[in-house]
C-alpha positions in Angstrom: -17.1 -25.0 -8.4 -20.5 -26.5 -8.2 -19.0 -29.7 -6.6 -17.2 -27.5 -4.0 -20.4 -25.8 -3.1 -22.3 -29.0 -2.8 -19.6 -30.4 -0.5 -20.3 -27.6 2.1 -22.8 -28.6 4.8 -26.3 -27.1 4.4 -26.1 -25.0 7.6 -22.8 -23.6 6.5 -24.1 -22.7 3.1 -26.9 -20.8 4.7 -24.4 -18.9 6.9 -22.3 -18.1 3.8 -25.4 -16.7 2.0 -26.2 -14.6 5.0 -22.6 -13.3 5.0 -22.9 -12.4 1.3 -26.2 -10.6 1.9 -24.7 -8.7 4.9 -21.7 -7.6 2.8 -24.0 -6.4 0.0 -26.2 -4.5 2.5 -23.3 -2.9 4.4 -21.5 -1.9 1.2 -24.7 -0.4 -0.1 -25.3 1.5 3.1 -21.8 2.9 3.1 -21.5 4.0 -0.5 -25.0 5.0 -1.6 -26.8 8.2 -0.7 -28.6 8.2 2.6 -32.1 8.8 1.1 -31.6 6.0 -1.4 -30.4 3.6 1.3 -33.5 4.4 3.4 -35.7 3.7 0.4 -34.0 0.4 -0.1 -34.4 -0.5 3.6 -38.2 0.2 3.3 -38.5 -1.9 0.2 -36.6 -4.8 1.9 -38.8 -4.5 5.0 -42.0 -4.6 2.9 -40.7 -7.5 0.9 -39.8 -9.4 4.0 -43.3 -8.8 5.5 -45.1 -9.9 2.3 -42.8 -12.7 1.3 -42.6 -15.1 4.2 -39.8 -17.4 2.7 -37.6 -14.3 2.2 -38.4 -12.6 5.6 -35.1 -13.5 7.3 -33.0 -12.6 4.4 -34.8 -9.3 3.8 -34.6 -8.3 7.4 -30.9 -9.1 7.5 -30.3 -7.0 4.3 -32.2 -4.1 5.9 -30.2 -4.3 9.1 -26.9 -4.5 7.1 -27.9 -1.4 5.1 -28.8 0.6 8.2 -25.4 -0.5 9.8 -23.6 0.7 6.7 -25.4 3.9 6.5 -24.7 4.6 10.2 -21.0 4.0 9.5 -21.1 6.4 6.5 -22.6 9.1 8.8 -20.0 8.5 11.5 -17.2 8.7 9.0 -18.5 11.9 7.5 -18.8 13.5 11.0 -15.2 12.7 11.8 -13.9 13.9 8.5 -15.8 17.2 8.7 -15.3 17.7 12.5 -13.9 21.0 13.7 -10.7 20.7 15.6 -8.3 23.3 17.1 -5.6 24.7 14.9 -2.0 25.6 15.8 0.2 24.9 18.9 -1.7 22.9 21.5 -1.0 20.7 24.5 -3.5 17.9 25.4 -3.9 14.5 27.0 -4.4 11.7 24.5 -4.8 8.0 24.3 -2.7 6.0 21.8 -5.2 4.0 19.8 -3.1 2.3 17.1 0.3 2.3 15.5 3.1 2.7 14.9 3.0 3.2 11.1 5.9 4.2 9.0 5.6 7.7 7.7 8.7 8.7 5.8 11.4 9.5 8.4 8.9 9.9 11.1 6.4 7.6 12.8 2.6 8.0 12.8 0.0 6.8 15.3 -3.7 7.2 15.7 -4.6 9.0 18.9 -7.8 9.9 20.7 -7.9 13.3 22.5 -9.1 13.2 26.1 -8.6 16.8 27.3 -7.1 20.1 26.1 -5.4 22.0 28.9 -7.9 21.5 31.8 -11.0 21.1 29.6 -12.3 17.6 28.8 -12.7 17.1 25.1 -14.1 13.9 23.5 -13.2 15.0 20.0 -12.6 12.9 16.9 -9.4 10.8 16.5 -6.3 12.4 15.0 -3.2 11.2 13.2 -0.1 11.9 15.4 3.3 12.3 13.7 6.2 11.7 16.0 9.2 13.4 14.4 11.7 12.1 17.0 10.2 8.5 16.9 9.3 8.6 20.6 8.4 5.1 21.9 4.7 4.8 22.4 2.4 1.8 23.0 -1.2 1.2 22.2 -3.3 2.1 25.3 -0.8 4.6 26.6 -2.3 7.8 28.2 0.1 10.6 27.4 0.6 14.4 27.7 1.6 15.7 24.3 2.5 19.1 22.9 2.7 20.0 19.2 1.0 21.6 16.3 -2.4 20.5 14.9 -3.1 20.9 11.2 -6.8 20.4 10.6 -7.5 18.3 7.4 -9.5 15.2 6.8 -7.4 12.0 6.0 -7.5 8.2 6.2 -4.9 6.2 8.0 -5.1 2.4 7.2 -8.7 3.1 6.1 -9.6 4.9 9.4 -11.1 8.4 9.0 -9.3 11.1 11.0 -9.8 14.9 11.4 -6.3 16.3 11.6 -2.6 15.7 11.7 -0.9 16.5 15.1 2.9 17.0 14.7 4.1 16.1 18.2 7.2 17.8 19.6 6.9 16.6 23.2 5.5 13.3 24.5 5.2 12.1 28.2 3.5 8.9 29.2 1.2 9.5 32.1 0.2 5.9 32.6 0.0 2.7 30.6 -3.2 0.8 29.8 -4.8 -1.1 32.6 -6.4 -3.6 30.1 -4.6 -7.0 30.6 -5.0 -7.9 26.9 -3.5 -4.6 25.8 -0.6 -4.9 28.2 0.2 -8.5 27.5 -0.2 -7.9 23.7 2.2 -5.0 23.9 4.7 -7.2 25.8 4.4 -10.0 23.1 4.9 -7.4 20.3 7.9 -5.8 22.1 9.5 -9.2 22.7 9.2 -10.2 19.0 10.6 -6.9 17.8 13.4 -7.0 20.3 14.5 -10.5 19.3 14.2 -9.7 15.5 15.4 -6.1 15.6 19.0 -6.4 14.3 18.1 -4.4 11.2 18.8 -7.2 8.6 16.3 -8.0 5.9 15.8 -11.5 7.1 15.2 -10.5 10.7 12.7 -7.8 9.6 10.9 -10.4 7.5 10.7 -12.7 10.5 8.8 -9.9 12.4 6.4 -9.8 9.4 5.9 -13.5 9.6 5.2 -13.5 13.3 3.1 -10.4 13.9 2.7 -8.8 10.5 5.0 -5.9 11.3 6.9 -4.9 8.1 8.2 -1.6 9.4 11.8 -2.8 9.1 11.4 -4.4 5.7 12.8 -2.4 2.8 10.0 -1.0 0.6 11.7 -2.4 -2.4 11.5 -5.9 -0.9 7.8 -5.4 -0.2 7.2 -4.4 -3.8 9.1 -7.4 -5.0 7.0 -9.7 -2.9 3.9 -8.1 -4.3 5.0 -8.5 -7.8 5.8 -12.2 -7.1 2.5 -12.9 -5.4 4.1 -13.5 -2.0 3.0 -10.4 0.0 0.4 -12.4 1.8 3.2 -14.1 3.8 3.7 -10.9 5.8 0.0 -10.5 6.5 -1.2 -12.4 9.5 -3.3 -15.4 8.5 -4.8 -18.5 10.0 -1.5 -20.3 10.0 0.0 -17.6 12.2 -3.0 -17.9 14.6 -2.6 -21.7 14.7 1.2 -21.4 15.4 0.6 -18.8 18.1 -2.1 -21.0 19.8 0.1 -24.0 19.6 3.0 -22.2 21.3 0.7 -20.8 23.9 -0.7 -24.2 24.7 2.8 -25.6 25.0 3.7 -22.8 27.5 0.5 -23.4 29.5 0.7 -27.2 29.1 -0.1 -28.0 32.8 -3.3 -25.9 32.5 -4.3 -26.9 29.0 -4.6 -30.7 29.2 -8.4 -30.5 29.6 -10.1 -29.6 26.3 -12.4 -27.0 27.9 -9.5 -25.4 29.7 -7.5 -25.4 26.5 -10.4 -23.6 24.7 -10.6 -20.9 27.5 -6.9 -20.4 27.4 -7.0 -20.2 23.6 -9.7 -17.4 23.7 -7.5 -15.5 26.2 -4.5 -15.9 23.9 -6.4 -14.7 20.9 -7.2 -11.4 22.7 -3.4 -11.0 23.3 -2.6 -11.9 19.7 -5.0 -9.4 18.3 -3.4 -6.6 20.2 0.2 -7.8 19.4 -0.6 -7.8 15.7 -2.5 -4.4 15.9 -5.8 -5.9 14.6 -5.1 -5.6 10.9 -8.0 -6.8 8.7 -6.4 -10.2 8.1 -5.9 -10.6 11.8 -9.5 -9.8 12.5 -10.6 -12.4 10.0 -8.2 -15.1 11.2 -8.8 -14.5 14.9 -12.6 -14.3 14.4 -12.6 -17.7 12.8 -10.4 -19.2 15.5 -12.7 -17.7 18.2 -15.8 -19.2 16.7 -14.1 -22.7 16.6 -13.0 -22.4 20.2 -16.4 -21.2 21.4 -18.0 -24.0 19.5 -16.0 -26.5 21.5 -17.0 -24.9 24.7 -20.7 -25.1 24.0 -20.4 -28.5 22.2 -21.6 -27.0 18.9 -19.4 -28.1 16.1 -18.3 -25.2 13.8 -16.8 -26.2 10.5 -14.4 -23.9 8.7 -17.0 -22.6 6.2 -19.4 -21.7 9.0 -16.6 -20.0 10.9 -15.7 -17.9 7.8 -19.4 -17.0 7.1 -20.1 -16.1 10.8 -16.9 -14.1 11.1 -17.7 -12.0 8.0 -21.3 -11.5 9.1 -20.4 -10.4 12.7 -17.3 -8.3 11.7 -19.2 -6.3 9.0 -22.2 -5.6 11.2 -19.8 -4.4 14.0 -17.3 -2.6 11.7 -19.0 -1.9 8.4 -16.0 0.1 7.2 -14.1 -3.2 6.6 -16.5 -4.0 3.8 -14.4 -1.7 1.5 -11.0 -2.5 3.1 -8.9 -4.3 0.5 -6.9 -6.1 3.2 -10.1 -7.7 4.6 -11.4 -8.5 1.1 -8.1 -10.2 0.1 -8.0 -12.1 3.4 -11.6 -13.5 3.0 -11.1 -14.3 -0.7 -7.8 -16.1 -0.1 -9.2 -18.1 2.7 -12.2 -19.2 0.7 -9.9 -20.1 -2.2 -7.7 -22.2 0.1 -10.7 -24.0 1.6 -12.2 -24.6 -1.8 -9.1 -26.1 -3.3 -9.6 -29.9 -4.1 -7.7 -32.6 -2.3 -5.0 -34.0 -4.6 -4.9 -37.7 -5.6 -1.5 -37.4 -7.3 1.8 -38.1 -5.6 3.7 -36.6 -4.0 0.6 -35.4 -2.1 2.3 -32.6 -0.3 3.6 -31.1 -3.5 0.2 -31.1 -5.2 -1.5 -29.9 -2.0 0.6 -26.8 -1.8 0.1 -26.2 -5.6 -3.7 -26.6 -5.4 -4.0 -24.4 -2.3 -1.8 -21.7 -3.9 -3.8 -21.9 -7.1 -7.1 -21.7 -5.2 -5.9 -18.6 -3.3 -4.5 -16.9 -6.3 -7.7 -17.5 -8.4 -9.8 -16.2 -5.6 -7.9 -12.9 -5.1 -7.2 -12.4 -8.9 -10.2 -10.1 -9.4 -9.1 -7.9 -6.5 -5.5 -7.8 -7.6 -6.6 -6.8 -11.1 -8.2 -3.7 -9.6 -4.7 -2.7 -8.6 -2.9 -3.6 -11.8 -1.9 -7.1 -12.8 -1.7 -10.7 -11.6 1.7 -12.5 -11.5 1.7 -15.6 -13.6 4.5 -17.2 -11.7 2.8 -16.7 -8.3 1.9 -20.5 -7.9 5.5 -21.5 -8.6 6.9 -18.8 -6.3 4.5 -19.8 -3.5 5.5 -23.5 -4.0 9.1 -22.5 -3.4 8.5 -19.9 -0.7 5.7 -21.6 1.4 8.0 -24.3 3.0 10.6 -21.6 3.8 7.9 -19.4 5.4 6.5 -22.2 7.5 10.0 -23.3 8.6 11.1 -19.7 9.4 7.9 -18.9 11.4 8.1 -22.1 13.4 11.8 -21.7 14.3 11.4 -18.0 14.9 8.6 -18.6 17.4 10.7 -21.1 19.3 13.7 -18.7 19.2 11.6 -15.7 20.5 10.1 -17.9 23.2 13.5 -19.2 24.3 15.4 -16.0 23.7 17.7 -17.9 21.3 19.6 -15.6 18.9 20.8 -18.7 17.1 17.3 -20.0 16.3 16.2 -16.5 15.3 19.2 -16.3 13.0 18.3 -19.6 11.3 14.7 -18.3 10.9 16.1 -15.1 9.3 18.2 -17.1 6.9 15.1 -18.9 5.7 13.3 -15.6 5.4 16.1 -14.3 3.2 15.4 -17.3 1.0 11.8 -16.1 0.6 13.1 -12.7 -0.5 15.4 -14.4 -3.0 12.4 -16.2 -4.5 10.5 -12.9 -4.6 13.3 -11.1 -6.5 13.7 -14.0 -8.9 10.0 -14.2 -9.7 9.2 -10.4 -9.7 10.3 -10.1 -13.3 7.9 -12.8 -14.5 4.9 -12.2 -16.7 2.2 -10.0 -15.2 -1.3 -10.8 -16.6 -4.1 -8.3 -17.3 -7.8 -9.3 -17.5 -7.5 -10.7 -21.0 -4.2 -12.5 -20.4 -5.6 -14.1 -17.3 -8.7 -15.2 -19.1 -6.8 -16.8 -21.9 -4.4 -18.6 -19.6 -7.4 -20.0 -17.5 -9.2 -21.2 -20.6 -6.0 -22.8 -21.8 -5.3 -24.5 -18.5 -8.8 -26.0 -18.4 -8.5 -27.2 -21.9 -5.3 -29.1 -20.9 -7.5 -31.7 -19.4 -8.3 -32.9 -22.9 -5.3 -34.9 -24.1 -6.0 -34.4 -27.9 -6.3 -30.7 -27.5 -3.3 -30.1 -25.3 -1.0 -28.9 -28.2 -3.7 -26.3 -29.1 -4.1 -25.1 -25.5 -0.4 -24.9 -24.9 -0.4 -22.4 -27.8 -3.4 -20.6 -26.2 -1.5 -20.3 -22.9 1.6 -19.0 -24.7 -0.6 -16.4 -26.5 -2.1 -15.5 -23.1 1.3 -14.8 -21.6 2.1 -12.6 -24.6 -1.2 -10.8 -24.3 -0.8 -10.4 -20.6 2.6 -8.8 -21.1 1.6 -6.3 -23.8 2.2 -3.5 -21.4 5.8 -4.7 -20.9 8.8 -3.6 -22.8 9.8 -0.2 -24.1 7.1 2.1 -25.5 6.8 2.6 -29.3 7.6 6.3 -29.0 9.5 8.5 -26.5 7.3 8.7 -23.4 7.3 10.8 -20.2 5.4 9.7 -17.1 4.6 12.3 -14.4 4.1 9.8 -11.6 1.4 10.1 -8.9 3.6 9.6 -5.9 1.7 11.8 -3.5 3.0 15.1 -2.1 6.3 15.0 -4.0 7.9 14.7 -7.4 8.9 11.8 -9.7 9.1 11.6 -13.5 10.1 8.6 -15.7 11.4 9.1 -19.3 11.3 6.0 -21.5 12.7 5.6 -25.0 11.8 3.0 -27.7 15.2 1.5 -27.4 14.8 0.7 -23.7 16.4 3.9 -22.5 15.2 5.1 -19.0 15.8 8.4 -17.2 14.4 8.9 -13.6 14.0 12.5 -12.4 13.4 12.4 -8.6 11.8 9.6 -6.7 9.0 11.1 -4.5 8.5 11.0 -0.7 7.6 7.3 -0.4 10.4 4.7 -0.5 8.1 2.4 -2.5 6.7 5.0 -4.8 9.3 5.1 -7.6 10.0 1.3 -7.2 6.3 0.6 -7.8 6.2 2.9 -10.8 9.3 1.4 -12.4 8.5 -2.2 -11.7 4.9 -1.7 -12.8 6.3 -0.8 -16.3 8.7 -3.9 -16.2 11.7 -1.6 -16.5 15.0 -3.4 -15.8 17.7 -0.7 -15.7 18.0 3.1 -15.6 20.5 5.0 -17.7 20.4 8.3 -15.7 19.0 9.2 -12.3 18.6 13.0 -11.5 18.1 14.1 -7.9 16.9 17.6 -8.4 17.7 18.8 -4.9 18.1 17.6 -1.3 14.5 17.6 0.0 12.9 14.3 1.1 9.8 14.6 -1.1 12.1 14.3 -4.1 14.9 11.9 -3.1 13.5 9.5 -0.6 12.2 7.1 -3.3 15.6 7.1 -5.1 17.5 5.2 -2.4 15.7 1.9 -2.9 15.9 2.4 -6.7 19.7 2.4 -6.6 19.6 -0.8 -4.5 17.4 -2.7 -6.8 18.1 -1.5 -10.4 21.3 -1.2 -12.4 21.9 2.6 -12.7 24.3 4.1 -15.2 24.8 7.6 -13.7 23.5 9.8 -10.9 23.3 13.6 -11.2 22.8 15.7 -8.1 23.1 19.5 -7.5 26.0 19.3 -5.0 24.5 20.6 -1.8 26.9 21.4 1.0 26.7 19.0 4.1 24.2 16.5 2.7 22.0 14.8 5.3 18.9 12.6 5.5 17.8 10.7 2.4 20.0 12.9 0.2 23.1 11.8 2.0 21.9 8.2 2.0 21.5 8.4 -1.8 25.1 9.6 -2.3 26.5 7.0 0.1 24.5 4.2 -1.6 25.6 5.3 -5.1 29.3 5.4 -4.0 29.0 2.0 -2.3 27.5 0.4 -5.4 30.2 2.0 -7.6 27.6 4.1 -9.6 29.2 7.2 -11.3 28.1 10.4 -9.5 28.3 13.9 -11.1 27.4 17.4 -10.3 26.5 18.6 -13.8 27.6 22.1 -14.9 25.1 24.6 -16.5 25.3 24.0 -20.2 26.0 20.3 -19.9 24.2 18.4 -22.7 23.7 14.7 -22.6 21.9 12.4 -25.1 20.0 9.4 -23.8 18.3 7.6 -26.7 15.8 10.1 -28.2 16.1 12.5 -25.3 18.4 15.6 -25.4 19.0 16.7 -21.8 20.4 20.2 -21.2 21.3 21.5 -17.8 20.0 25.0 -17.2 20.5 25.4 -13.4 21.6 26.0 -10.7 23.1 29.1 -12.0 25.1 29.7 -8.8 25.3 28.6 -5.1 22.1 29.3 -3.3 21.3 29.3 0.4 17.7 28.0 -0.3 17.8 24.3 -1.2 14.9 24.7 -3.5 16.7 27.3 -5.6 19.7 24.9 -5.7 17.6 22.5 -7.8 18.9 21.0 -11.0 16.7 22.4 -13.9 16.8 20.5 -17.2 15.2 21.0 -20.5 14.5 17.6 -22.2 14.0 17.8 -25.9 12.6 15.3 -28.4 13.0 16.6 -31.9 11.6 20.1 -31.9 9.5 19.7 -28.7 10.6 20.1 -25.1 9.7 19.5 -21.5 11.1 21.7 -18.7 11.8 20.0 -15.4 12.1 22.7 -12.8 12.8 20.9 -9.5 11.5 23.2 -6.8 13.1 26.5 -8.0 11.6 29.6 -6.4 11.6 33.3 -7.4 15.3 34.0 -6.9 16.5 31.1 -9.1 13.7 31.8 -11.6 14.9 35.4 -12.0 18.5 34.1 -12.5 17.3 31.7 -15.2 15.5 34.3 -17.1 13.2 33.5 -20.1 13.0 29.8 -20.9 10.7 28.3 -23.6 9.1 24.8 -23.4 6.1 23.0 -24.8 5.5 21.3 -21.5 6.2 22.7 -18.0 6.7 20.6 -14.8 5.5 23.3 -12.3 8.0 23.7 -9.4 7.3 23.0 -5.7 3.8 21.4 -6.1 2.5 24.7 -7.5 3.3 26.7 -4.4 3.1 30.5 -4.4 6.9 30.5 -4.1 7.0 30.8 -7.9 6.8 34.0 -9.9 3.5 33.6 -12.0 5.0 35.9 -14.7 8.0 33.6 -15.1 5.8 30.5 -15.4 3.5 32.0 -18.0 6.4 33.4 -20.0 7.5 29.8 -20.7 4.6 29.6 -23.1 3.9 26.0 -22.4 0.8 24.3 -23.9 0.4 22.1 -20.9 1.6 22.5 -17.3 1.9 19.5 -15.0 1.7 19.9 -11.2 2.9 16.9 -9.2 1.0 17.2 -5.9 -0.7 15.1 -3.3 -3.0 15.6 -0.3 -1.4 18.3 1.9 -1.9 20.9 4.5 0.1 23.6 2.7 -2.5 24.8 0.2 -0.7 23.4 -2.8 -1.2 24.1 -5.5 -1.7 27.8 -5.1 -5.0 29.0 -6.7 -3.1 32.1 -7.9 -0.5 29.9 -9.7 -3.2 27.8 -11.3 -5.2 30.8 -12.3 -2.2 32.5 -13.9 -1.4 29.5 -16.0 -5.0 29.0 -17.0 -5.4 32.6 -17.9 -2.3 32.4 -20.1 -4.0 29.6 -22.1 -2.0 26.8 -20.5 -3.8 23.5 -19.8 -3.2 22.4 -16.2 -2.9 18.7 -15.1 -2.5 17.6 -11.5 -1.4 14.2 -10.3 -3.7 14.4 -7.3 -6.7 14.8 -9.7 -5.4 12.9 -12.7 -3.2 10.2 -11.3 -0.2 9.1 -13.5 0.1 11.6 -16.4 1.6 10.0 -19.5 3.0 12.2 -22.4 3.9 10.4 -25.7 5.9 12.2 -28.4 4.2 10.8 -31.5 5.4 11.7 -35.0 3.2 14.7 -35.5 1.9 15.6 -32.1 2.1 15.1 -28.3 -0.5 12.6 -27.0 -1.7 12.5 -23.5 -3.2 9.8 -21.2 -4.2 10.1 -17.6 -5.5 7.6 -15.0 -8.4 9.9 -13.9 -10.1 12.7 -15.8 -11.2 15.8 -14.0 -12.7 18.6 -16.1 -11.5 20.9 -17.6 -8.0 19.3 -17.6 -8.9 16.2 -19.6 -6.8 15.1 -22.6 -6.8 14.9 -25.5 -5.8 18.6 -25.9 -6.5 20.3 -29.2 
């Protein structure tokens, strides 16, 4: 590491230090209290005045902290802004999007006027239920319902969600970069939009659009350490510029003209890729290199990285905490710091060194999210040539309008997915496992100690996988999947039961894969609503499933219908269990209690099961409401999964009569007022401890020999295990 730092030119080292100071200052300004930040600014200013050698650095730190503080105040103003409520018509500008949002599409919009009154209010999240086509920069007349609540979309603070029923474009953007960027994006999506996995991956390689990629595939790539391939990077920028210069060849023979044309192309590319954090980083570095050529000031790659970070964070301080930007900068630094190989074949060792450099650089960030895939270097070694080939052929295919070339690129992209699915089951290292493996790898350089360090690496792999495999005792996980429901039951013998899958196609996949589960004995879809069954569809596609239970709704539609069709296509047994059905899966005794009859309300049609382990039980209630609860009558259980995210649709008396020690409310950020304060108060007054996934994250219940043990991701008083 010391040698790599010494190899960087002195001016570039200074710029990198300035970037680090800027990041520290901006981060402090954004996340510390305003008064404390102002105190630090004063201290930095005084230190800069009194200590001449540190004057520049102290002034830069003070400026960065002020920039971060201003960003903090702007974000607070947006999140706390008052916006109209209810049915409203207004003129808006589409700022960014589209972003996948369940079965709908979400954009970020900026209001311009309400009725005839000009209103320069805060930006809003717009949900298009009918997936109307919209482009960034469009000025449109919209009608719909506004639900005021603060939220973040791709890290951007917003004041409300606007559910749009009617959308009419008044005019498109007059900005040439926006119009050309939209055309490039539309061209790519048109040429790659046949719906296959490979074609969707190609769109991710070219412009970072993964909207058509199955969420299970995205999760597999993440677990294999390959997700960076669908995030726009420097290689994408280089390929785009190369293609642009080929198209403009008569104009780009002169180096200065080529630089000007390159800068123009970067503006188009940023719009086409929707200025994701990795795009901002890559395009910023390319811009600095091209500007350096115009002014005959050589900008090496380290200086380009440092200046990009410095400028971007001063202009957009919110990116200091954006994981995408952090990963992009760290991976780029790791790639550039990788040593040049002396072994042959050089290309093989170059790819391996670059991959290792990037993986080591991003490892601390990945460990914040969970684990680091041990097989990532090998997976990257196999996937990188396929990605490069696919991207290059796809760019030519899109440019020429050749379906044949795009098809070849899609075939290569499917190879990348095959690598991801093959590597996803490999060891996932935690902090301790990664440290042991790194120490062992460094020790391999000493020949005499290699046998010892091979053993150390093996131990590291084992340690890193301690979380893998079945639990020691029967375990229930109430998963934090947002505003929806999903629970995983795991037995010591590897038995797995999945009850509902949540509203996000990737939610249940992530929960199952994160626990290294390989198969599922029983999937229970409690009822038809999307917040319970959407996440089950990709589960059936990617995991062997023994049996599917569903409540038998008439005329299934949406994700519920897709679930049944997928199960039938895969040959998975499907049953509508009768009341009184008892099934044993490992240590779990599952008894079906409802639905008692046919209900008009889909919530009341929920499958209700009592899951017993020895003399203790958990009641899974789906979303049953008062009518079905009255039909069920008194039910006793030690643990209650509260129906319908704790909505007031439940009878508080029925809930408290269950006599549970603990009640779990699966709930996420919402505009419905869930959970109802009345329901929470009734349970609390009855002596039931209440846990919530929005406050506690994943909630894990373990049936130990003499007691029930609890573990949560986050602890919010008074609902903090252990319970007496």
